PDBQT receptor file of N, H, CA, C and O in Angstrom, charges set to zero:
ATOM      1  N   MET A   1    -330.514 114.244  81.173  1.00  0.00    +0.000 N 
ATOM      2  CA  MET A   1    -329.679 113.706  82.228  1.00  0.00    +0.000 C 
ATOM      3  C   MET A   1    -327.898 113.729  81.970  1.00  0.00    +0.000 C 
ATOM      4  O   MET A   1    -327.259 113.058  81.159  1.00  0.00    +0.000 OA
ATOM      5  N   PRO A   2    -327.442 114.640  82.860  1.00  0.00    +0.000 N 
ATOM      6  CA  PRO A   2    -326.002 115.149  82.713  1.00  0.00    +0.000 C 
ATOM      7  C   PRO A   2    -325.157 113.983  83.080  1.00  0.00    +0.000 C 
ATOM      8  O   PRO A   2    -325.131 113.343  84.131  1.00  0.00    +0.000 OA
ATOM      9  N   SER A   3    -324.490 113.848  82.017  1.00  0.00    +0.000 N 
ATOM     10  H   SER A   3    -324.511 114.368  81.163  1.00  0.00    +0.000 HD
ATOM     11  CA  SER A   3    -323.385 112.671  82.674  1.00  0.00    +0.000 C 
ATOM     12  C   SER A   3    -322.185 112.971  83.493  1.00  0.00    +0.000 C 
ATOM     13  O   SER A   3    -321.447 113.943  83.327  1.00  0.00    +0.000 OA
ATOM     14  N   LYS A   4    -322.067 112.099  84.338  1.00  0.00    +0.000 N 
ATOM     15  H   LYS A   4    -322.666 111.310  84.472  1.00  0.00    +0.000 HD
ATOM     16  CA  LYS A   4    -320.689 112.671  84.982  1.00  0.00    +0.000 C 
ATOM     17  C   LYS A   4    -319.492 111.734  84.593  1.00  0.00    +0.000 C 
ATOM     18  O   LYS A   4    -319.448 110.579  84.169  1.00  0.00    +0.000 OA
ATOM     19  N   SER A   5    -318.535 112.673  84.899  1.00  0.00    +0.000 N 
ATOM     20  H   SER A   5    -318.571 113.611  85.244  1.00  0.00    +0.000 HD
ATOM     21  CA  SER A   5    -317.173 112.815  84.088  1.00  0.00    +0.000 C 
ATOM     22  C   SER A   5    -316.462 111.744  85.116  1.00  0.00    +0.000 C 
ATOM     23  O   SER A   5    -316.719 111.614  86.313  1.00  0.00    +0.000 OA
ATOM     24  N   PRO A   6    -315.449 110.971  84.295  1.00  0.00    +0.000 N 
ATOM     25  CA  PRO A   6    -315.137 109.844  84.858  1.00  0.00    +0.000 C 
ATOM     26  C   PRO A   6    -313.755 110.524  86.240  1.00  0.00    +0.000 C 
ATOM     27  O   PRO A   6    -313.675 111.752  86.268  1.00  0.00    +0.000 OA
ATOM     28  N   THR A   7    -313.105 109.991  86.927  1.00  0.00    +0.000 N 
ATOM     29  H   THR A   7    -313.170 108.994  86.904  1.00  0.00    +0.000 HD
ATOM     30  CA  THR A   7    -312.729 110.603  87.870  1.00  0.00    +0.000 C 
ATOM     31  C   THR A   7    -310.862 109.823  87.663  1.00  0.00    +0.000 C 
ATOM     32  O   THR A   7    -310.409 108.687  87.810  1.00  0.00    +0.000 OA
ATOM     33  N   LEU A   8    -310.292 111.098  87.283  1.00  0.00    +0.000 N 
ATOM     34  H   LEU A   8    -310.660 112.020  87.164  1.00  0.00    +0.000 HD
ATOM     35  CA  LEU A   8    -308.681 110.891  86.994  1.00  0.00    +0.000 C 
ATOM     36  C   LEU A   8    -307.788 111.001  88.298  1.00  0.00    +0.000 C 
ATOM     37  O   LEU A   8    -308.088 111.746  89.231  1.00  0.00    +0.000 OA
ATOM     38  N   THR A   9    -306.644 110.178  88.279  1.00  0.00    +0.000 N 
ATOM     39  H   THR A   9    -306.401 109.573  87.521  1.00  0.00    +0.000 HD
ATOM     40  CA  THR A   9    -306.119 109.994  89.330  1.00  0.00    +0.000 C 
ATOM     41  C   THR A   9    -304.478 110.251  88.693  1.00  0.00    +0.000 C 
ATOM     42  O   THR A   9    -304.284 109.466  87.764  1.00  0.00    +0.000 OA
ATOM     43  N   ILE A  10    -303.473 110.999  88.922  1.00  0.00    +0.000 N 
ATOM     44  H   ILE A  10    -303.631 111.636  89.676  1.00  0.00    +0.000 HD
ATOM     45  CA  ILE A  10    -302.543 110.707  88.328  1.00  0.00    +0.000 C 
ATOM     46  C   ILE A  10    -301.740 110.141  89.409  1.00  0.00    +0.000 C 
ATOM     47  O   ILE A  10    -301.899 110.625  90.529  1.00  0.00    +0.000 OA
ATOM     48  N   PHE A  11    -300.837 109.115  89.236  1.00  0.00    +0.000 N 
ATOM     49  H   PHE A  11    -300.708 108.722  88.326  1.00  0.00    +0.000 HD
ATOM     50  CA  PHE A  11    -299.643 108.439  90.128  1.00  0.00    +0.000 C 
ATOM     51  C   PHE A  11    -298.569 109.068  89.577  1.00  0.00    +0.000 C 
ATOM     52  O   PHE A  11    -298.208 108.865  88.418  1.00  0.00    +0.000 OA
ATOM     53  N   ARG A  12    -297.840 110.095  90.605  1.00  0.00    +0.000 N 
ATOM     54  H   ARG A  12    -298.133 110.261  91.546  1.00  0.00    +0.000 HD
ATOM     55  CA  ARG A  12    -296.581 110.617  90.570  1.00  0.00    +0.000 C 
ATOM     56  C   ARG A  12    -295.371 110.394  91.324  1.00  0.00    +0.000 C 
ATOM     57  O   ARG A  12    -295.204 109.294  91.851  1.00  0.00    +0.000 OA
ATOM     58  N   ASP A  13    -294.521 111.288  91.436  1.00  0.00    +0.000 N 
ATOM     59  H   ASP A  13    -294.656 112.182  91.007  1.00  0.00    +0.000 HD
ATOM     60  CA  ASP A  13    -293.358 110.975  92.859  1.00  0.00    +0.000 C 
ATOM     61  C   ASP A  13    -294.047 111.642  93.716  1.00  0.00    +0.000 C 
ATOM     62  O   ASP A  13    -294.023 110.985  94.757  1.00  0.00    +0.000 OA
ATOM     63  N   ARG A  14    -294.617 112.532  93.851  1.00  0.00    +0.000 N 
ATOM     64  H   ARG A  14    -294.636 113.065  93.005  1.00  0.00    +0.000 HD
ATOM     65  CA  ARG A  14    -295.288 113.130  94.994  1.00  0.00    +0.000 C 
ATOM     66  C   ARG A  14    -296.857 113.302  94.941  1.00  0.00    +0.000 C 
ATOM     67  O   ARG A  14    -297.550 113.491  93.941  1.00  0.00    +0.000 OA
ATOM     68  N   ASP A  15    -297.298 113.177  96.425  1.00  0.00    +0.000 N 
ATOM     69  H   ASP A  15    -296.735 113.023  97.238  1.00  0.00    +0.000 HD
ATOM     70  CA  ASP A  15    -298.446 113.240  96.392  1.00  0.00    +0.000 C 
ATOM     71  C   ASP A  15    -299.279 114.790  96.888  1.00  0.00    +0.000 C 
ATOM     72  O   ASP A  15    -300.490 115.005  96.850  1.00  0.00    +0.000 OA
ATOM     73  N   ASP A  16    -298.426 115.519  97.243  1.00  0.00    +0.000 N 
ATOM     74  H   ASP A  16    -297.442 115.344  97.274  1.00  0.00    +0.000 HD
ATOM     75  CA  ASP A  16    -298.660 116.810  97.402  1.00  0.00    +0.000 C 
ATOM     76  C   ASP A  16    -299.263 117.442  95.841  1.00  0.00    +0.000 C 
ATOM     77  O   ASP A  16    -298.455 117.254  94.932  1.00  0.00    +0.000 OA
ATOM     78  N   PRO A  17    -300.382 118.059  95.481  1.00  0.00    +0.000 N 
ATOM     79  CA  PRO A  17    -300.800 118.380  93.861  1.00  0.00    +0.000 C 
ATOM     80  C   PRO A  17    -299.660 120.002  93.676  1.00  0.00    +0.000 C 
ATOM     81  O   PRO A  17    -299.317 120.469  92.590  1.00  0.00    +0.000 OA
ATOM     82  N   GLY A  18    -299.264 120.596  95.114  1.00  0.00    +0.000 N 
ATOM     83  H   GLY A  18    -299.543 120.216  95.996  1.00  0.00    +0.000 HD
ATOM     84  CA  GLY A  18    -298.737 122.202  94.951  1.00  0.00    +0.000 C 
ATOM     85  C   GLY A  18    -297.408 121.696  94.463  1.00  0.00    +0.000 C 
ATOM     86  O   GLY A  18    -296.925 122.270  93.487  1.00  0.00    +0.000 OA
ATOM     87  N   ALA A  19    -296.612 120.485  95.129  1.00  0.00    +0.000 N 
ATOM     88  H   ALA A  19    -297.004 120.019  95.923  1.00  0.00    +0.000 HD
ATOM     89  CA  ALA A  19    -295.437 120.385  95.088  1.00  0.00    +0.000 C 
ATOM     90  C   ALA A  19    -294.849 120.301  93.786  1.00  0.00    +0.000 C 
ATOM     91  O   ALA A  19    -295.476 119.532  93.056  1.00  0.00    +0.000 OA
ATOM     92  N   TYR A  20    -293.541 121.007  93.086  1.00  0.00    +0.000 N 
ATOM     93  H   TYR A  20    -293.032 121.631  93.679  1.00  0.00    +0.000 HD
ATOM     94  CA  TYR A  20    -293.034 121.098  91.672  1.00  0.00    +0.000 C 
ATOM     95  C   TYR A  20    -292.617 119.726  91.746  1.00  0.00    +0.000 C 
ATOM     96  O   TYR A  20    -292.339 119.230  92.837  1.00  0.00    +0.000 OA
ATOM     97  N   THR A  21    -292.547 119.038  90.622  1.00  0.00    +0.000 N 
ATOM     98  H   THR A  21    -292.773 119.441  89.735  1.00  0.00    +0.000 HD
ATOM     99  CA  THR A  21    -291.843 117.759  90.649  1.00  0.00    +0.000 C 
ATOM    100  C   THR A  21    -290.863 117.882  89.175  1.00  0.00    +0.000 C 
ATOM    101  O   THR A  21    -291.153 118.827  88.442  1.00  0.00    +0.000 OA
ATOM    102  N   TRP A  22    -289.791 117.015  88.755  1.00  0.00    +0.000 N 
ATOM    103  H   TRP A  22    -289.555 116.247  89.350  1.00  0.00    +0.000 HD
ATOM    104  CA  TRP A  22    -289.086 117.469  87.841  1.00  0.00    +0.000 C 
ATOM    105  C   TRP A  22    -289.338 116.451  86.655  1.00  0.00    +0.000 C 
ATOM    106  O   TRP A  22    -288.434 116.061  85.915  1.00  0.00    +0.000 OA
ATOM    107  N   SER A  23    -290.350 116.154  86.575  1.00  0.00    +0.000 N 
ATOM    108  H   SER A  23    -291.085 116.471  87.176  1.00  0.00    +0.000 HD
ATOM    109  CA  SER A  23    -290.650 115.225  85.422  1.00  0.00    +0.000 C 
ATOM    110  C   SER A  23    -291.191 115.878  84.392  1.00  0.00    +0.000 C 
ATOM    111  O   SER A  23    -292.277 116.449  84.488  1.00  0.00    +0.000 OA
ATOM    112  N   PRO A  24    -290.553 115.856  83.415  1.00  0.00    +0.000 N 
ATOM    113  CA  PRO A  24    -291.364 116.865  82.389  1.00  0.00    +0.000 C 
ATOM    114  C   PRO A  24    -292.652 116.391  81.479  1.00  0.00    +0.000 C 
ATOM    115  O   PRO A  24    -293.274 117.058  80.652  1.00  0.00    +0.000 OA
ATOM    116  N   PHE A  25    -292.870 114.925  81.924  1.00  0.00    +0.000 N 
ATOM    117  H   PHE A  25    -292.364 114.384  82.596  1.00  0.00    +0.000 HD
ATOM    118  CA  PHE A  25    -293.856 114.050  81.530  1.00  0.00    +0.000 C 
ATOM    119  C   PHE A  25    -295.053 114.206  82.397  1.00  0.00    +0.000 C 
ATOM    120  O   PHE A  25    -296.196 114.096  81.951  1.00  0.00    +0.000 OA
ATOM    121  N   VAL A  26    -294.765 114.478  83.706  1.00  0.00    +0.000 N 
ATOM    122  H   VAL A  26    -293.838 114.568  84.068  1.00  0.00    +0.000 HD
ATOM    123  CA  VAL A  26    -295.940 114.763  84.840  1.00  0.00    +0.000 C 
ATOM    124  C   VAL A  26    -296.032 116.571  84.428  1.00  0.00    +0.000 C 
ATOM    125  O   VAL A  26    -297.142 117.024  84.149  1.00  0.00    +0.000 OA
ATOM    126  N   VAL A  27    -295.249 117.165  84.425  1.00  0.00    +0.000 N 
ATOM    127  H   VAL A  27    -294.348 116.798  84.651  1.00  0.00    +0.000 HD
ATOM    128  CA  VAL A  27    -295.675 118.399  84.199  1.00  0.00    +0.000 C 
ATOM    129  C   VAL A  27    -296.741 118.588  83.024  1.00  0.00    +0.000 C 
ATOM    130  O   VAL A  27    -297.931 118.898  83.074  1.00  0.00    +0.000 OA
ATOM    131  N   LYS A  28    -295.831 118.270  81.863  1.00  0.00    +0.000 N 
ATOM    132  H   LYS A  28    -294.864 118.018  81.823  1.00  0.00    +0.000 HD
ATOM    133  CA  LYS A  28    -296.931 118.198  80.698  1.00  0.00    +0.000 C 
ATOM    134  C   LYS A  28    -298.506 117.679  80.711  1.00  0.00    +0.000 C 
ATOM    135  O   LYS A  28    -299.456 118.205  80.131  1.00  0.00    +0.000 OA
ATOM    136  N   LEU A  29    -298.506 116.659  81.427  1.00  0.00    +0.000 N 
ATOM    137  H   LEU A  29    -297.735 116.232  81.899  1.00  0.00    +0.000 HD
ATOM    138  CA  LEU A  29    -300.002 115.856  81.227  1.00  0.00    +0.000 C 
ATOM    139  C   LEU A  29    -300.551 116.502  82.486  1.00  0.00    +0.000 C 
ATOM    140  O   LEU A  29    -301.748 116.218  82.461  1.00  0.00    +0.000 OA
ATOM    141  N   GLU A  30    -300.272 117.329  83.734  1.00  0.00    +0.000 N 
ATOM    142  H   GLU A  30    -299.299 117.559  83.754  1.00  0.00    +0.000 HD
ATOM    143  CA  GLU A  30    -301.076 118.201  84.449  1.00  0.00    +0.000 C 
ATOM    144  C   GLU A  30    -301.503 119.444  83.797  1.00  0.00    +0.000 C 
ATOM    145  O   GLU A  30    -302.639 119.915  83.855  1.00  0.00    +0.000 OA
ATOM    146  N   ALA A  31    -300.449 119.961  83.143  1.00  0.00    +0.000 N 
ATOM    147  H   ALA A  31    -299.526 119.579  83.096  1.00  0.00    +0.000 HD
ATOM    148  CA  ALA A  31    -300.352 121.024  82.509  1.00  0.00    +0.000 C 
ATOM    149  C   ALA A  31    -301.708 120.877  81.396  1.00  0.00    +0.000 C 
ATOM    150  O   ALA A  31    -302.385 121.880  81.173  1.00  0.00    +0.000 OA
ATOM    151  N   ARG A  32    -301.998 119.720  80.810  1.00  0.00    +0.000 N 
ATOM    152  H   ARG A  32    -301.448 118.905  80.991  1.00  0.00    +0.000 HD
ATOM    153  CA  ARG A  32    -302.886 119.670  79.595  1.00  0.00    +0.000 C 
ATOM    154  C   ARG A  32    -304.236 119.419  80.114  1.00  0.00    +0.000 C 
ATOM    155  O   ARG A  32    -305.232 119.645  79.428  1.00  0.00    +0.000 OA
ATOM    156  N   LEU A  33    -304.308 118.835  81.627  1.00  0.00    +0.000 N 
ATOM    157  H   LEU A  33    -303.498 118.651  82.184  1.00  0.00    +0.000 HD
ATOM    158  CA  LEU A  33    -305.193 118.364  82.104  1.00  0.00    +0.000 C 
ATOM    159  C   LEU A  33    -305.849 120.109  82.807  1.00  0.00    +0.000 C 
ATOM    160  O   LEU A  33    -307.034 120.377  82.612  1.00  0.00    +0.000 OA
ATOM    161  N   ARG A  34    -305.165 120.878  83.389  1.00  0.00    +0.000 N 
ATOM    162  H   ARG A  34    -304.202 120.661  83.548  1.00  0.00    +0.000 HD
ATOM    163  CA  ARG A  34    -305.448 121.952  83.821  1.00  0.00    +0.000 C 
ATOM    164  C   ARG A  34    -306.273 123.077  83.003  1.00  0.00    +0.000 C 
ATOM    165  O   ARG A  34    -307.249 123.701  83.420  1.00  0.00    +0.000 OA
ATOM    166  N   PHE A  35    -305.533 123.207  81.502  1.00  0.00    +0.000 N 
ATOM    167  H   PHE A  35    -304.740 122.700  81.163  1.00  0.00    +0.000 HD
ATOM    168  CA  PHE A  35    -305.528 123.805  80.621  1.00  0.00    +0.000 C 
ATOM    169  C   PHE A  35    -307.280 123.372  79.825  1.00  0.00    +0.000 C 
ATOM    170  O   PHE A  35    -307.887 124.217  79.166  1.00  0.00    +0.000 OA
ATOM    171  N   SER A  36    -307.724 122.237  80.019  1.00  0.00    +0.000 N 
ATOM    172  H   SER A  36    -307.232 121.550  80.554  1.00  0.00    +0.000 HD
ATOM    173  CA  SER A  36    -308.771 121.432  79.632  1.00  0.00    +0.000 C 
ATOM    174  C   SER A  36    -309.808 121.670  80.556  1.00  0.00    +0.000 C 
ATOM    175  O   SER A  36    -310.966 121.307  80.348  1.00  0.00    +0.000 OA
ATOM    176  N   HIS A  37    -309.355 122.400  81.798  1.00  0.00    +0.000 N 
ATOM    177  H   HIS A  37    -308.414 122.695  81.967  1.00  0.00    +0.000 HD
ATOM    178  CA  HIS A  37    -310.195 122.604  83.042  1.00  0.00    +0.000 C 
ATOM    179  C   HIS A  37    -310.613 121.006  83.351  1.00  0.00    +0.000 C 
ATOM    180  O   HIS A  37    -311.786 121.018  83.724  1.00  0.00    +0.000 OA
ATOM    181  N   LEU A  38    -310.162 119.829  83.336  1.00  0.00    +0.000 N 
ATOM    182  H   LEU A  38    -309.209 119.819  83.032  1.00  0.00    +0.000 HD
ATOM    183  CA  LEU A  38    -310.301 118.486  83.963  1.00  0.00    +0.000 C 
ATOM    184  C   LEU A  38    -310.317 118.281  85.087  1.00  0.00    +0.000 C 
ATOM    185  O   LEU A  38    -309.186 117.957  85.448  1.00  0.00    +0.000 OA
ATOM    186  N   PRO A  39    -311.068 118.291  85.947  1.00  0.00    +0.000 N 
ATOM    187  CA  PRO A  39    -310.442 117.860  87.476  1.00  0.00    +0.000 C 
ATOM    188  C   PRO A  39    -309.767 116.658  87.731  1.00  0.00    +0.000 C 
ATOM    189  O   PRO A  39    -310.175 115.668  87.123  1.00  0.00    +0.000 OA
ATOM    190  N   TYR A  40    -308.788 116.527  88.530  1.00  0.00    +0.000 N 
ATOM    191  H   TYR A  40    -308.457 117.331  89.024  1.00  0.00    +0.000 HD
ATOM    192  CA  TYR A  40    -308.010 115.301  88.742  1.00  0.00    +0.000 C 
ATOM    193  C   TYR A  40    -307.578 115.196  89.771  1.00  0.00    +0.000 C 
ATOM    194  O   TYR A  40    -307.852 116.238  90.366  1.00  0.00    +0.000 OA
ATOM    195  N   THR A  41    -306.929 114.418  90.519  1.00  0.00    +0.000 N 
ATOM    196  H   THR A  41    -306.706 113.572  90.036  1.00  0.00    +0.000 HD
ATOM    197  CA  THR A  41    -306.128 114.306  91.947  1.00  0.00    +0.000 C 
ATOM    198  C   THR A  41    -305.147 113.925  91.623  1.00  0.00    +0.000 C 
ATOM    199  O   THR A  41    -305.031 113.523  90.465  1.00  0.00    +0.000 OA
ATOM    200  N   THR A  42    -303.757 113.892  92.748  1.00  0.00    +0.000 N 
ATOM    201  H   THR A  42    -303.851 114.219  93.689  1.00  0.00    +0.000 HD
ATOM    202  CA  THR A  42    -302.655 113.313  92.538  1.00  0.00    +0.000 C 
ATOM    203  C   THR A  42    -302.455 112.278  93.928  1.00  0.00    +0.000 C 
ATOM    204  O   THR A  42    -302.946 112.354  95.054  1.00  0.00    +0.000 OA
ATOM    205  N   GLN A  43    -301.511 111.291  93.312  1.00  0.00    +0.000 N 
ATOM    206  H   GLN A  43    -301.113 111.229  92.397  1.00  0.00    +0.000 HD
ATOM    207  CA  GLN A  43    -301.013 110.366  94.704  1.00  0.00    +0.000 C 
ATOM    208  C   GLN A  43    -299.572 109.999  94.377  1.00  0.00    +0.000 C 
ATOM    209  O   GLN A  43    -299.087 110.470  93.348  1.00  0.00    +0.000 OA
ATOM    210  N   ALA A  44    -298.797 109.154  95.201  1.00  0.00    +0.000 N 
ATOM    211  H   ALA A  44    -299.190 108.771  96.037  1.00  0.00    +0.000 HD
ATOM    212  CA  ALA A  44    -297.593 109.174  95.192  1.00  0.00    +0.000 C 
ATOM    213  C   ALA A  44    -297.971 107.780  94.357  1.00  0.00    +0.000 C 
ATOM    214  O   ALA A  44    -299.000 107.124  94.518  1.00  0.00    +0.000 OA
ATOM    215  N   GLY A  45    -296.842 107.474  93.389  1.00  0.00    +0.000 N 
ATOM    216  H   GLY A  45    -296.006 108.006  93.258  1.00  0.00    +0.000 HD
ATOM    217  CA  GLY A  45    -296.673 106.371  92.693  1.00  0.00    +0.000 C 
ATOM    218  C   GLY A  45    -295.161 105.833  92.602  1.00  0.00    +0.000 C 
ATOM    219  O   GLY A  45    -294.171 106.516  92.864  1.00  0.00    +0.000 OA
ATOM    220  N   THR A  46    -295.154 104.693  92.248  1.00  0.00    +0.000 N 
ATOM    221  H   THR A  46    -295.959 104.138  92.036  1.00  0.00    +0.000 HD
ATOM    222  CA  THR A  46    -293.857 104.010  91.967  1.00  0.00    +0.000 C 
ATOM    223  C   THR A  46    -293.482 103.363  90.659  1.00  0.00    +0.000 C 
ATOM    224  O   THR A  46    -294.280 102.462  90.402  1.00  0.00    +0.000 OA
ATOM    225  N   PRO A  47    -292.597 103.500  89.792  1.00  0.00    +0.000 N 
ATOM    226  CA  PRO A  47    -292.681 102.713  88.717  1.00  0.00    +0.000 C 
ATOM    227  C   PRO A  47    -292.873 101.135  89.007  1.00  0.00    +0.000 C 
ATOM    228  O   PRO A  47    -293.441 100.418  88.184  1.00  0.00    +0.000 OA
ATOM    229  N   SER A  48    -292.466 100.737  89.984  1.00  0.00    +0.000 N 
ATOM    230  H   SER A  48    -292.004 101.320  90.653  1.00  0.00    +0.000 HD
ATOM    231  CA  SER A  48    -292.634  99.468  90.384  1.00  0.00    +0.000 C 
ATOM    232  C   SER A  48    -294.342  99.124  90.054  1.00  0.00    +0.000 C 
ATOM    233  O   SER A  48    -294.855  98.144  89.514  1.00  0.00    +0.000 OA
ATOM    234  N   ALA A  49    -294.823 100.106  90.503  1.00  0.00    +0.000 N 
ATOM    235  H   ALA A  49    -294.407 100.902  90.941  1.00  0.00    +0.000 HD
ATOM    236  CA  ALA A  49    -296.407  99.693  91.062  1.00  0.00    +0.000 C 
ATOM    237  C   ALA A  49    -297.521  99.826  89.868  1.00  0.00    +0.000 C 
ATOM    238  O   ALA A  49    -298.704  99.486  89.862  1.00  0.00    +0.000 OA
ATOM    239  N   SER A  50    -296.480 100.622  88.568  1.00  0.00    +0.000 N 
ATOM    240  H   SER A  50    -295.518 100.898  88.573  1.00  0.00    +0.000 HD
ATOM    241  CA  SER A  50    -297.175 100.472  87.460  1.00  0.00    +0.000 C 
ATOM    242  C   SER A  50    -297.063 100.044  86.544  1.00  0.00    +0.000 C 
ATOM    243  O   SER A  50    -296.120  99.288  86.311  1.00  0.00    +0.000 OA
ATOM    244  N   PRO A  51    -298.297 100.460  85.339  1.00  0.00    +0.000 N 
ATOM    245  CA  PRO A  51    -298.243  98.862  84.356  1.00  0.00    +0.000 C 
ATOM    246  C   PRO A  51    -297.246  99.013  83.518  1.00  0.00    +0.000 C 
ATOM    247  O   PRO A  51    -296.967  97.979  82.910  1.00  0.00    +0.000 OA
ATOM    248  N   LYS A  52    -296.686  99.823  83.299  1.00  0.00    +0.000 N 
ATOM    249  H   LYS A  52    -296.912 100.663  83.792  1.00  0.00    +0.000 HD
ATOM    250  CA  LYS A  52    -295.584  99.663  82.252  1.00  0.00    +0.000 C 
ATOM    251  C   LYS A  52    -293.696  99.863  82.978  1.00  0.00    +0.000 C 
ATOM    252  O   LYS A  52    -292.589  99.493  82.588  1.00  0.00    +0.000 OA
ATOM    253  N   GLY A  53    -294.228 100.657  84.201  1.00  0.00    +0.000 N 
ATOM    254  H   GLY A  53    -295.128 100.958  84.517  1.00  0.00    +0.000 HD
ATOM    255  CA  GLY A  53    -293.250 100.697  85.039  1.00  0.00    +0.000 C 
ATOM    256  C   GLY A  53    -292.469 102.113  84.810  1.00  0.00    +0.000 C 
ATOM    257  O   GLY A  53    -291.274 102.351  84.987  1.00  0.00    +0.000 OA
ATOM    258  N   LYS A  54    -293.356 102.851  84.429  1.00  0.00    +0.000 N 
ATOM    259  H   LYS A  54    -294.327 102.658  84.286  1.00  0.00    +0.000 HD
ATOM    260  CA  LYS A  54    -292.873 104.567  84.271  1.00  0.00    +0.000 C 
ATOM    261  C   LYS A  54    -293.992 105.398  84.975  1.00  0.00    +0.000 C 
ATOM    262  O   LYS A  54    -295.205 105.230  85.105  1.00  0.00    +0.000 OA
ATOM    263  N   LEU A  55    -293.365 106.083  85.261  1.00  0.00    +0.000 N 
ATOM    264  H   LEU A  55    -292.380 106.219  85.155  1.00  0.00    +0.000 HD
ATOM    265  CA  LEU A  55    -294.608 107.435  85.930  1.00  0.00    +0.000 C 
ATOM    266  C   LEU A  55    -294.518 108.259  84.881  1.00  0.00    +0.000 C 
ATOM    267  O   LEU A  55    -293.578 108.186  84.089  1.00  0.00    +0.000 OA
ATOM    268  N   PRO A  56    -295.784 109.389  84.740  1.00  0.00    +0.000 N 
ATOM    269  CA  PRO A  56    -297.042 109.350  85.338  1.00  0.00    +0.000 C 
ATOM    270  C   PRO A  56    -297.093 108.133  84.955  1.00  0.00    +0.000 C 
ATOM    271  O   PRO A  56    -296.231 107.508  84.336  1.00  0.00    +0.000 OA
ATOM    272  N   TYR A  57    -298.707 107.574  85.535  1.00  0.00    +0.000 N 
ATOM    273  H   TYR A  57    -299.407 108.081  86.038  1.00  0.00    +0.000 HD
ATOM    274  CA  TYR A  57    -299.707 106.981  84.856  1.00  0.00    +0.000 C 
ATOM    275  C   TYR A  57    -300.579 107.225  85.557  1.00  0.00    +0.000 C 
ATOM    276  O   TYR A  57    -300.358 107.558  86.721  1.00  0.00    +0.000 OA
ATOM    277  N   VAL A  58    -302.153 107.109  84.926  1.00  0.00    +0.000 N 
ATOM    278  H   VAL A  58    -302.332 106.839  83.980  1.00  0.00    +0.000 HD
ATOM    279  CA  VAL A  58    -303.420 107.656  85.070  1.00  0.00    +0.000 C 
ATOM    280  C   VAL A  58    -304.237 106.414  85.442  1.00  0.00    +0.000 C 
ATOM    281  O   VAL A  58    -304.063 105.461  84.681  1.00  0.00    +0.000 OA
ATOM    282  N   ARG A  59    -305.331 106.177  86.738  1.00  0.00    +0.000 N 
ATOM    283  H   ARG A  59    -305.473 106.951  87.356  1.00  0.00    +0.000 HD
ATOM    284  CA  ARG A  59    -306.253 105.600  86.672  1.00  0.00    +0.000 C 
ATOM    285  C   ARG A  59    -307.385 106.424  86.704  1.00  0.00    +0.000 C 
ATOM    286  O   ARG A  59    -307.517 107.429  87.402  1.00  0.00    +0.000 OA
ATOM    287  N   ILE A  60    -308.580 105.730  85.544  1.00  0.00    +0.000 N 
ATOM    288  H   ILE A  60    -308.473 104.913  84.977  1.00  0.00    +0.000 HD
ATOM    289  CA  ILE A  60    -309.743 106.622  85.293  1.00  0.00    +0.000 C 
ATOM    290  C   ILE A  60    -310.774 105.676  86.177  1.00  0.00    +0.000 C 
ATOM    291  O   ILE A  60    -310.624 104.457  86.097  1.00  0.00    +0.000 OA
ATOM    292  N   GLU A  61    -311.454 106.028  86.726  1.00  0.00    +0.000 N 
ATOM    293  H   GLU A  61    -311.576 107.018  86.791  1.00  0.00    +0.000 HD
ATOM    294  CA  GLU A  61    -312.986 105.583  87.710  1.00  0.00    +0.000 C 
ATOM    295  C   GLU A  61    -313.935 105.665  87.018  1.00  0.00    +0.000 C 
ATOM    296  O   GLU A  61    -314.230 106.860  87.018  1.00  0.00    +0.000 OA
ATOM    297  N   GLU A  62    -314.657 105.097  86.375  1.00  0.00    +0.000 N 
ATOM    298  H   GLU A  62    -314.417 104.126  86.375  1.00  0.00    +0.000 HD
ATOM    299  CA  GLU A  62    -315.886 105.538  86.260  1.00  0.00    +0.000 C 
ATOM    300  C   GLU A  62    -317.076 105.572  87.117  1.00  0.00    +0.000 C 
ATOM    301  O   GLU A  62    -317.259 104.573  87.813  1.00  0.00    +0.000 OA
ATOM    302  N   SER A  63    -317.976 106.599  87.202  1.00  0.00    +0.000 N 
ATOM    303  H   SER A  63    -317.827 107.411  86.637  1.00  0.00    +0.000 HD
ATOM    304  CA  SER A  63    -318.790 106.818  88.400  1.00  0.00    +0.000 C 
ATOM    305  C   SER A  63    -320.251 105.975  87.858  1.00  0.00    +0.000 C 
ATOM    306  O   SER A  63    -320.687 106.036  86.709  1.00  0.00    +0.000 OA
ATOM    307  N   ASN A  64    -320.876 105.178  89.015  1.00  0.00    +0.000 N 
ATOM    308  H   ASN A  64    -320.522 105.128  89.949  1.00  0.00    +0.000 HD
ATOM    309  CA  ASN A  64    -322.000 104.672  88.377  1.00  0.00    +0.000 C 
ATOM    310  C   ASN A  64    -323.063 105.669  89.386  1.00  0.00    +0.000 C 
ATOM    311  O   ASN A  64    -322.961 105.477  90.598  1.00  0.00    +0.000 OA
ATOM    312  N   GLY A  65    -323.830 106.468  89.023  1.00  0.00    +0.000 N 
ATOM    313  H   GLY A  65    -323.913 106.624  88.038  1.00  0.00    +0.000 HD
ATOM    314  CA  GLY A  65    -324.804 106.701  89.371  1.00  0.00    +0.000 C 
ATOM    315  C   GLY A  65    -326.099 107.563  88.403  1.00  0.00    +0.000 C 
ATOM    316  O   GLY A  65    -327.201 107.785  88.905  1.00  0.00    +0.000 OA
TER     317      GLY A  65
């Protein structure tokens, strides 16, 4: 039975996945995910909502199925 991969959501300064962001940390993270062919989504995030007060941060959701 094939296992489902978890859903990755990157929280960054913009919600639009096609919009460029000036953060080198966001660029590096998104590049690594694209090069690895891992699906992910983006959402707008703020440092005050992140666990460590920094952007980007990632939410990983396990799918039950």
